[in-house]
Each structure stands twice: as structure tokens, then as C-alpha cells.
N, CA, C and O atoms as a Tinker XYZ file with bonds, in Angstrom:
   396  protein
     1  N     42.445000  121.254000  140.436000    73     2
     2  CA    41.241000  120.581000  140.877000    64     1     3
     3  C     40.099000  120.970000  139.950000    63     2     4     5
     4  O     39.864000  122.154000  139.705000    81     3
     5  N     39.412000  120.001000  139.453000    73     3     6
     6  CA    38.287000  120.260000  138.573000    64     5     7
     7  C     37.004000  119.951000  139.315000    63     6     8     9
     8  O     36.986000  119.141000  140.242000    81     7
     9  N     35.961000  120.584000  138.909000    73     7    10
    10  CA    34.663000  120.302000  139.504000    64     9    11
    11  C     33.719000  121.442000  139.232000    63    10    12    13
    12  O     34.131000  122.569000  138.955000    81    11
    13  N     32.468000  121.135000  139.316000    73    11    14
    14  CA    31.444000  122.128000  139.050000    64    13    15
    15  C     31.297000  123.133000  140.182000    63    14    16    17
    16  O     31.954000  123.041000  141.219000    81    15
    17  N     30.420000  124.087000  139.950000    73    15    18
    18  CA    30.136000  125.115000  140.939000    64    17    19
    19  C     29.562000  124.457000  142.187000    63    18    20    21
    20  O     28.675000  123.606000  142.105000    81    19
    21  N     30.081000  124.864000  143.345000    73    19    22
    22  CA    29.538000  124.389000  144.607000    64    21    23
    23  C     30.091000  123.077000  145.118000    63    22    24    25
    24  O     29.554000  122.515000  146.072000    81    23
    25  N     31.166000  122.567000  144.499000    73    23    26
    26  CA    31.694000  121.271000  144.953000    64    25    27
    27  C     32.768000  121.419000  146.037000    63    26    28    29
    28  O     33.267000  120.419000  146.553000    81    27
    29  N     33.128000  122.668000  146.386000    73    27    30
    30  CA    34.023000  122.866000  147.523000    64    29    31
    31  C     35.445000  123.263000  147.200000    63    30    32    33
    32  O     36.285000  123.287000  148.100000    81    31
    33  N     35.751000  123.575000  145.951000    73    31    34
    34  CA    37.132000  123.943000  145.598000    64    33    35
    35  C     37.603000  125.176000  146.370000    63    34    36    37
    36  O     38.702000  125.174000  146.923000    81    35
    37  N     36.791000  126.214000  146.412000    73    35    38
    38  CA    37.168000  127.446000  147.096000    64    37    39
    39  C     37.254000  127.219000  148.600000    63    38    40    41
    40  O     38.137000  127.777000  149.250000    81    39
    41  N     36.374000  126.428000  149.158000    73    39    42
    42  CA    36.406000  126.137000  150.580000    64    41    43
    43  C     37.715000  125.435000  150.960000    63    42    44    45
    44  O     38.329000  125.766000  151.974000    81    43
    45  N     38.130000  124.482000  150.155000    73    43    46
    46  CA    39.387000  123.779000  150.421000    64    45    47
    47  C     40.563000  124.746000  150.318000    63    46    48    49
    48  O     41.480000  124.699000  151.137000    81    47
    49  N     40.539000  125.616000  149.320000    73    47    50
    50  CA    41.611000  126.606000  149.176000    64    49    51
    51  C     41.640000  127.524000  150.385000    63    50    52    53
    52  O     42.714000  127.819000  150.910000    81    51
    53  N     40.480000  127.979000  150.835000    73    51    54
    54  CA    40.411000  128.847000  152.013000    64    53    55
    55  C     41.019000  128.165000  153.233000    63    54    56    57
    56  O     41.801000  128.780000  153.959000    81    55
    57  N     40.672000  126.915000  153.462000    73    55    58
    58  CA    41.194000  126.186000  154.612000    64    57    59
    59  C     42.708000  125.998000  154.507000    63    58    60    61
    60  O     43.431000  126.206000  155.481000    81    59
    61  N     43.177000  125.611000  153.346000    73    59    62
    62  CA    44.613000  125.439000  153.137000    64    61    63
    63  C     45.358000  126.748000  153.405000    63    62    64    65
    64  O     46.357000  126.768000  154.124000    81    63
    65  N     44.869000  127.820000  152.827000    73    63    66
    66  CA    45.518000  129.132000  152.954000    64    65    67
    67  C     45.576000  129.572000  154.419000    63    66    68    69
    68  O     46.602000  130.075000  154.878000    81    67
    69  N     44.493000  129.385000  155.138000    73    67    70
    70  CA    44.455000  129.809000  156.539000    64    69    71
    71  C     45.393000  128.989000  157.421000    63    70    72    73
    72  O     45.860000  129.487000  158.445000    81    71
    73  N     45.673000  127.756000  157.049000    73    71    74
    74  CA    46.552000  126.901000  157.836000    64    73    75
    75  C     48.029000  127.258000  157.692000    63    74    76    77
    76  O     48.827000  126.927000  158.569000    81    75
    77  N     48.400000  127.914000  156.624000    73    75    78
    78  CA    49.794000  128.265000  156.387000    64    77    79
    79  C     50.176000  129.433000  157.297000    63    78    80    81
    80  O     49.552000  130.494000  157.258000    81    79
    81  N     51.191000  129.226000  158.101000    73    79    82
    82  CA    51.605000  130.236000  159.076000    64    81    83
    83  C     52.727000  131.102000  158.519000    63    82    84    85
    84  O     53.839000  131.102000  159.047000    81    83
    85  N     52.441000  131.817000  157.482000    73    83    86
    86  CA    53.415000  132.721000  156.871000    64    85    87
    87  C     52.714000  134.009000  156.493000    63    86    88    89
    88  O     51.584000  133.999000  156.004000    81    87
    89  N     53.400000  135.124000  156.726000    73    87    90
    90  CA    52.835000  136.401000  156.291000    64    89    91
    91  C     53.087000  136.629000  154.810000    63    90    92    93
    92  O     52.418000  137.447000  154.180000    81    91
    93  N     54.056000  135.902000  154.254000    73    91    94
    94  CA    54.422000  136.076000  152.848000    64    93    95
    95  C     53.616000  135.140000  151.959000    63    94    96    97
    96  O     54.168000  134.329000  151.217000    81    95
    97  N     52.312000  135.271000  152.050000    73    95    98
    98  CA    51.445000  134.434000  151.228000    64    97    99
    99  C     50.438000  135.334000  150.531000    63    98   100   101
   100  O     50.074000  136.401000  151.026000    81    99
   101  N     50.003000  134.872000  149.375000    73    99   102
   102  CA    49.051000  135.639000  148.577000    64   101   103
   103  C     48.008000  134.685000  148.017000    63   102   104   105
   104  O     48.335000  133.672000  147.399000    81   103
   105  N     46.758000  135.028000  148.243000    73   103   106
   106  CA    45.649000  134.283000  147.656000    64   105   107
   107  C     44.918000  135.257000  146.746000    63   106   108   109
   108  O     44.441000  136.300000  147.194000    81   107
   109  N     44.834000  134.916000  145.486000    73   107   110
   110  CA    44.280000  135.847000  144.515000    64   109   111
   111  C     43.608000  135.094000  143.383000    63   110   112   113
   112  O     43.882000  133.915000  143.157000    81   111
   113  N     42.738000  135.776000  142.682000    73   111   114
   114  CA    42.197000  135.206000  141.457000    64   113   115
   115  C     43.287000  135.268000  140.395000    63   114   116   117
   116  O     44.053000  136.230000  140.338000    81   115
   117  N     43.351000  134.258000  139.571000    73   115   118
   118  CA    44.386000  134.186000  138.542000    64   117   119
   119  C     44.350000  135.410000  137.631000    63   118   120   121
   120  O     45.396000  135.947000  137.268000    81   119
   121  N     43.159000  135.845000  137.268000    73   119   122
   122  CA    43.022000  137.002000  136.384000    64   121   123
   123  C     43.647000  138.244000  137.027000    63   122   124   125
   124  O     44.362000  138.988000  136.356000    81   123
   125  N     43.389000  138.473000  138.305000    73   123   126
   126  CA    43.971000  139.624000  139.002000    64   125   127
   127  C     45.491000  139.518000  139.074000    63   126   128   129
   128  O     46.202000  140.512000  138.927000    81   127
   129  N     45.977000  138.303000  139.300000    73   127   130
   130  CA    47.425000  138.083000  139.335000    64   129   131
   131  C     48.056000  138.438000  137.990000    63   130   132   133
   132  O     49.090000  139.104000  137.939000    81   131
   133  N     47.426000  137.990000  136.902000    73   131   134
   134  CA    47.988000  138.268000  135.585000    64   133   135
   135  C     47.928000  139.754000  135.252000    63   134   136   137
   136  O     48.821000  140.268000  134.578000    81   135
   137  N     46.893000  140.453000  135.713000    73   135   138
   138  CA    46.858000  141.908000  135.526000    64   137   139
   139  C     48.047000  142.553000  136.223000    63   138   140   141
   140  O     48.678000  143.455000  135.672000    81   139
   141  N     48.356000  142.094000  137.436000    73   139   142
   142  CA    49.511000  142.607000  138.169000    64   141   143
   143  C     50.810000  142.287000  137.431000    63   142   144   145
   144  O     51.685000  143.145000  137.317000    81   143
   145  N     50.939000  141.073000  136.937000    73   143   146
   146  CA    52.145000  140.680000  136.194000    64   145   147
   147  C     52.325000  141.565000  134.961000    63   146   148   149
   148  O     53.427000  142.043000  134.694000    81   147
   149  N     51.261000  141.779000  134.220000    73   147   150
   150  CA    51.358000  142.610000  133.013000    64   149   151
   151  C     51.700000  144.055000  133.364000    63   150   152   153
   152  O     52.437000  144.707000  132.625000    81   151
   153  N     51.182000  144.561000  134.469000    73   151   154
   154  CA    51.530000  145.916000  134.910000    64   153   155
   155  C     53.006000  145.991000  135.290000    63   154   156   157
   156  O     53.681000  146.969000  134.968000    81   155
   157  N     53.504000  144.972000  135.966000    73   155   158
   158  CA    54.930000  144.938000  136.332000    64   157   159
   159  C     55.808000  144.885000  135.083000    63   158   160   161
   160  O     56.836000  145.558000  135.010000    81   159
   161  N     55.401000  144.087000  134.111000    73   159   162
   162  CA    56.162000  144.009000  132.856000    64   161   163
   163  C     56.180000  145.373000  132.180000    63   162   164   165
   164  O     57.221000  145.820000  131.698000    81   163
   165  N     55.036000  146.028000  132.147000    73   163   166
   166  CA    54.961000  147.359000  131.537000    64   165   167
   167  C     55.893000  148.336000  132.265000    63   166   168   169
   168  O     56.651000  149.065000  131.624000    81   167
   169  N     55.838000  148.350000  133.585000    73   167   170
   170  CA    56.691000  149.255000  134.352000    64   169   171
   171  C     58.178000  148.949000  134.120000    63   170   172   173
   172  O     59.002000  149.862000  134.051000    81   171
   173  N     58.503000  147.688000  134.003000    73   171   174
   174  CA    59.872000  147.272000  133.730000    64   173   175
   175  C     60.331000  147.832000  132.386000    63   174   176   177
   176  O     61.433000  148.369000  132.267000    81   175
   177  N     59.476000  147.701000  131.381000    73   175   178
   178  CA    59.824000  148.199000  130.044000    64   177   179
   179  C     59.939000  149.718000  130.034000    63   178   180   181
   180  O     60.844000  150.269000  129.407000    81   179
   181  N     59.029000  150.394000  130.723000    73   179   182
   182  CA    59.064000  151.858000  130.775000    64   181   183
   183  C     60.336000  152.342000  131.472000    63   182   184   185
   184  O     60.880000  153.388000  131.117000    81   183
   185  N     60.802000  151.595000  132.446000    73   183   186
   186  CA    61.995000  152.002000  133.192000    64   185   187
   187  C     63.288000  151.767000  132.404000    63   186   188   189
   188  O     64.357000  152.195000  132.838000    81   187
   189  N     63.203000  151.097000  131.262000    73   187   190
   190  CA    64.374000  150.807000  130.424000    64   189   191
   191  C     64.089000  151.199000  128.978000    63   190   192   193
   192  O     64.094000  150.337000  128.100000    81   191
   193  N     63.841000  152.476000  128.712000    73   191   194
   194  CA    63.423000  152.887000  127.370000    64   193   195
   195  C     64.477000  152.685000  126.291000    63   194   196   197
   196  O     64.141000  152.583000  125.112000    81   195
   197  N     65.741000  152.626000  126.675000    73   195   198
   198  CA    66.803000  152.515000  125.660000    64   197   199
   199  C     67.197000  151.079000  125.360000    63   198   200   201
   200  O     67.970000  150.833000  124.435000    81   199
   201  N     66.689000  150.145000  126.112000    73   199   202
   202  CA    66.999000  148.738000  125.871000    64   201   203
   203  C     65.953000  148.157000  124.929000    63   202   204   205
   204  O     64.753000  148.297000  125.162000    81   203
   205  N     66.400000  147.521000  123.891000    73   203   206
   206  CA    65.460000  146.969000  122.916000    64   205   207
   207  C     65.235000  145.474000  123.116000    63   206   208   209
   208  O     64.096000  145.006000  123.101000    81   207
   209  N     66.291000  144.745000  123.300000    73   207   210
   210  CA    66.158000  143.291000  123.405000    64   209   211
   211  C     66.404000  142.856000  124.850000    63   210   212   213
   212  O     67.547000  142.694000  125.277000    81   211
   213  N     65.346000  142.674000  125.569000    73   211   214
   214  CA    65.463000  142.157000  126.924000    64   213   215
   215  C     64.202000  141.398000  127.268000    63   214   216   217
   216  O     63.143000  141.616000  126.679000    81   215
   217  N     64.330000  140.520000  128.212000    73   215   218
   218  CA    63.199000  139.713000  128.663000    64   217   219
   219  C     62.877000  140.120000  130.096000    63   218   220   221
   220  O     63.660000  139.826000  131.000000    81   219
   221  N     61.753000  140.785000  130.329000    73   219   222
   222  CA    61.419000  141.237000  131.672000    64   221   223
   223  C     60.921000  140.128000  132.604000    63   222   224   225
   224  O     60.881000  140.314000  133.820000    81   223
   225  N     60.548000  138.993000  132.049000    73   223   226
   226  CA    59.917000  137.944000  132.854000    64   225   227
   227  C     60.800000  137.466000  134.009000    63   226   228   229
   228  O     60.292000  137.362000  135.126000    81   227
   229  N     62.085000  137.170000  133.815000    73   227   230
   230  CA    62.886000  136.714000  134.965000    64   229   231
   231  C     62.932000  137.728000  136.104000    63   230   232   233
   232  O     62.834000  137.343000  137.270000    81   231
   233  N     63.079000  139.014000  135.790000    73   231   234
   234  CA    63.125000  140.022000  136.849000    64   233   235
   235  C     61.773000  140.185000  137.535000    63   234   236   237
   236  O     61.713000  140.347000  138.754000    81   235
   237  N     60.707000  140.144000  136.775000    73   235   238
   238  CA    59.367000  140.237000  137.357000    64   237   239
   239  C     59.114000  139.010000  138.239000    63   238   240   241
   240  O     58.567000  139.138000  139.334000    81   239
   241  N     59.505000  137.837000  137.772000    73   239   242
   242  CA    59.331000  136.609000  138.565000    64   241   243
   243  C     60.124000  136.679000  139.865000    63   242   244   245
   244  O     59.629000  136.275000  140.917000    81   243
   245  N     61.347000  137.187000  139.800000    73   243   246
   246  CA    62.166000  137.318000  141.015000    64   245   247
   247  C     61.521000  138.281000  142.003000    63   246   248   249
   248  O     61.539000  138.035000  143.209000    81   247
   249  N     60.955000  139.369000  141.507000    73   247   250
   250  CA    60.298000  140.337000  142.385000    64   249   251
   251  C     59.101000  139.696000  143.086000    63   250   252   253
   252  O     58.921000  139.861000  144.293000    81   251
   253  N     58.300000  138.979000  142.339000    73   251   254
   254  CA    57.133000  138.324000  142.933000    64   253   255
   255  C     57.577000  137.267000  143.942000    63   254   256   257
   256  O     57.003000  137.160000  145.026000    81   255
   257  N     58.588000  136.495000  143.587000    73   255   258
   258  CA    59.089000  135.452000  144.490000    64   257   259
   259  C     59.652000  136.048000  145.771000    63   258   260   261
   260  O     59.555000  135.433000  146.832000    81   259
   261  N     60.242000  137.242000  145.686000    73   259   262
   262  CA    60.796000  137.867000  146.897000    64   261   263
   263  C     59.698000  138.392000  147.819000    63   262   264   265
   264  O     59.931000  138.601000  149.010000    81   263
   265  N     58.515000  138.603000  147.276000    73   263   266
   266  CA    57.388000  139.130000  148.050000    64   265   267
   267  C     56.481000  138.027000  148.584000    63   266   268   269
   268  O     55.743000  138.242000  149.546000    81   267
   269  N     56.530000  136.866000  147.977000    73   267   270
   270  CA    55.518000  135.842000  148.229000    64   269   271
   271  C     56.156000  134.471000  148.388000    63   270   272   273
   272  O     56.824000  133.975000  147.481000    81   271
   273  N     55.945000  133.868000  149.545000    73   271   274
   274  CA    56.403000  132.499000  149.783000    64   273   275
   275  C     55.423000  131.498000  149.186000    63   274   276   277
   276  O     55.816000  130.481000  148.614000    81   275
   277  N     54.134000  131.812000  149.333000    73   275   278
   278  CA    53.073000  130.928000  148.854000    64   277   279
   279  C     52.114000  131.728000  147.995000    63   278   280   281
   280  O     51.663000  132.804000  148.387000    81   279
   281  N     51.808000  131.203000  146.834000    73   279   282
   282  CA    50.888000  131.855000  145.909000    64   281   283
   283  C     49.745000  130.889000  145.605000    63   282   284   285
   284  O     49.954000  129.827000  145.018000    81   283
   285  N     48.542000  131.271000  146.011000    73   283   286
   286  CA    47.359000  130.427000  145.794000    64   285   287
   287  C     46.436000  131.108000  144.800000    63   286   288   289
   288  O     46.056000  132.265000  144.983000    81   287
   289  N     46.082000  130.394000  143.761000    73   287   290
   290  CA    45.170000  130.932000  142.757000    64   289   291
   291  C     43.763000  130.389000  142.966000    63   290   292   293
   292  O     43.562000  129.185000  143.126000    81   291
   293  N     42.806000  131.289000  142.961000    73   291   294
   294  CA    41.404000  130.905000  142.899000    64   293   295
   295  C     40.935000  131.301000  141.504000    63   294   296   297
   296  O     41.446000  132.253000  140.914000    81   295
   297  N     39.981000  130.580000  140.995000    73   295   298
   298  CA    39.462000  130.858000  139.654000    64   297   299
   299  C     40.579000  130.805000  138.615000    63   298   300   301
   300  O     40.662000  131.663000  137.737000    81   299
   301  N     41.426000  129.800000  138.722000    73   299   302
   302  CA    42.517000  129.648000  137.769000    64   301   303
   303  C     41.958000  129.333000  136.402000    63   302   304   305
   304  O     41.168000  128.404000  136.235000    81   303
   305  N     42.374000  130.110000  135.437000    73   303   306
   306  CA    41.937000  129.890000  134.067000    64   305   307
   307  C     43.028000  130.390000  133.142000    63   306   308   309
   308  O     43.439000  131.548000  133.214000    81   307
   309  N     43.477000  129.532000  132.298000    73   307   310
   310  CA    44.488000  129.957000  131.338000    64   309   311
   311  C     44.326000  129.192000  130.054000    63   310   312   313
   312  O     44.469000  127.970000  130.022000    81   311
   313  N     44.029000  129.911000  129.001000    73   311   314
   314  CA    43.851000  129.207000  127.736000    64   313   315
   315  C     44.867000  129.636000  126.693000    63   314   316   317
   316  O     45.095000  128.911000  125.724000    81   315
   317  N     45.477000  130.792000  126.868000    73   315   318
   318  CA    46.516000  131.222000  125.962000    64   317   319
   319  C     46.066000  131.451000  124.535000    63   318   320   321
   320  O     46.902000  131.562000  123.638000    81   319
   321  N     44.775000  131.523000  124.305000    73   319   322
   322  CA    44.283000  131.716000  122.947000    64   321   323
   323  C     44.419000  133.174000  122.516000    63   322   324   325
   324  O     44.444000  134.081000  123.348000    81   323
   325  N     44.502000  133.377000  121.260000    73   323   326
   326  CA    44.505000  134.723000  120.709000    64   325   327
   327  C     45.766000  135.511000  121.005000    63   326   328   329
   328  O     45.741000  136.742000  121.035000    81   327
   329  N     46.866000  134.809000  121.224000    73   327   330
   330  CA    48.123000  135.498000  121.487000    64   329   331
   331  C     48.232000  136.055000  122.893000    63   330   332   333
   332  O     49.211000  136.722000  123.227000    81   331
   333  N     47.233000  135.784000  123.714000    73   331   334
   334  CA    47.291000  136.285000  125.086000    64   333   335
   335  C     48.341000  135.516000  125.860000    63   334   336   337
   336  O     48.564000  134.327000  125.629000    81   335
   337  N     48.971000  136.205000  126.766000    73   335   338
   338  CA    50.042000  135.593000  127.539000    64   337   339
   339  C     49.555000  135.265000  128.943000    63   338   340   341
   340  O     50.206000  135.606000  129.929000    81   339
   341  N     48.414000  134.606000  129.027000    73   339   342
   342  CA    47.870000  134.268000  130.338000    64   341   343
   343  C     47.728000  132.764000  130.509000    63   342   344   345
   344  O     46.930000  132.300000  131.324000    81   343
   345  N     48.484000  132.018000  129.759000    73   343   346
   346  CA    48.399000  130.578000  129.868000    64   345   347
   347  C     49.313000  130.089000  130.987000    63   346   348   349
   348  O     50.182000  130.831000  131.445000    81   347
   349  N     49.124000  128.853000  131.427000    73   347   350
   350  CA    50.020000  128.304000  132.442000    64   349   351
   351  C     51.491000  128.337000  132.033000    63   350   352   353
   352  O     52.370000  128.310000  132.894000    81   351
   353  N     51.768000  128.395000  130.733000    73   351   354
   354  CA    53.151000  128.513000  130.270000    64   353   355
   355  C     53.827000  129.749000  130.863000    63   354   356   357
   356  O     55.033000  129.739000  131.108000    81   355
   357  N     53.063000  130.800000  131.091000    73   355   358
   358  CA    53.592000  132.045000  131.635000    64   357   359
   359  C     54.201000  131.819000  133.015000    63   358   360   361
   360  O     55.056000  132.590000  133.449000    81   359
   361  N     53.774000  130.785000  133.693000    73   359   362
   362  CA    54.223000  130.543000  135.060000    64   361   363
   363  C     55.523000  129.766000  135.141000    63   362   364   365
   364  O     56.033000  129.546000  136.240000    81   363
   365  N     56.067000  129.352000  134.031000    73   363   366
   366  CA    57.299000  128.553000  134.085000    64   365   367
   367  C     58.438000  129.283000  134.779000    63   366   368   369
   368  O     59.103000  128.699000  135.634000    81   367
   369  N     58.680000  130.542000  134.435000    73   367   370
   370  CA    59.786000  131.277000  135.046000    64   369   371
   371  C     59.574000  131.500000  136.544000    63   370   372   373
   372  O     60.505000  131.279000  137.318000    81   371
   373  N     58.386000  131.930000  136.985000    73   371   374
   374  CA    58.214000  132.054000  138.438000    64   373   375
   375  C     58.411000  130.732000  139.172000    63   374   376   377
   376  O     58.985000  130.713000  140.261000    81   375
   377  N     57.948000  129.638000  138.598000    73   375   378
   378  CA    58.117000  128.344000  139.258000    64   377   379
   379  C     59.598000  127.999000  139.336000    63   378   380   381
   380  O     60.051000  127.496000  140.364000    81   379
   381  N     60.361000  128.254000  138.285000    73   379   382
   382  CA    61.807000  128.041000  138.325000    64   381   383
   383  C     62.450000  128.927000  139.376000    63   382   384   385
   384  O     63.369000  128.504000  140.077000    81   383
   385  N     61.965000  130.163000  139.485000    73   383   386
   386  CA    62.541000  131.126000  140.430000    64   385   387
   387  C     62.298000  130.676000  141.867000    63   386   388   389
   388  O     63.199000  130.736000  142.704000    81   387
   389  N     61.070000  130.222000  142.148000    73   387   390
   390  CA    60.772000  129.767000  143.500000    64   389   391
   391  C     61.529000  128.481000  143.804000    63   390   392   393
   392  O     61.966000  128.247000  144.930000    81   391
   393  N     61.675000  127.641000  142.756000    73   391   394
   394  CA    62.398000  126.374000  142.839000    64   393   395
   395  C     62.205000  125.704000  144.119000    63   394   396
   396  O     62.752000  124.623000  144.338000    81   395
């Protein structure tokens, strides 16, 4: 949803989130979510010091999917510039995992 400040995006998200009758839901700012994802990736790598070629994203996505039925982002922003891994492309594996 696009729109300027004060047009009601957050209000609509709040109402939607409150209507969902599940305890396994998470409403977070996208930036905070990505900080959590990067921390999980780091912990995954630290826990496997002898493995050189592995992709932590599928396991991290599965962990998040097992904890969260619904994931709502507020302040979604992803530009992927400068080699940062915070673009919407990063969400492909979690979306496949939730399927």
C-alpha cells in the first residue's frame, strides 16, 4: 500500500492484525524484522564453524515460519542497494516455506 503520511496505512494494519484470532502472529517494522533475520543467520553460521558452503536462509525461514502464522510488516522498506540483503528478494524463501 502506498500513500503519504497520515493516510491510514498503519490504522488499517492495526485493524487487520487485531481481527486475526491467532496467537502465532507478529506485527513488526520491516527493519526490526531484518535485524532479527540477520542475527539468526549469524547464530546459524556461528553454530556451524566447520561448514564452509551452506545456505542458512532455508533453515532460518523454517524457524520463523514455525513461530509465526501471520507476519505483518509496518514501515516496509526494501531497496537492496549497496549490497544490503534487505530487499523484498530476501523474502522469497520464507514465502516458499509458508507456502
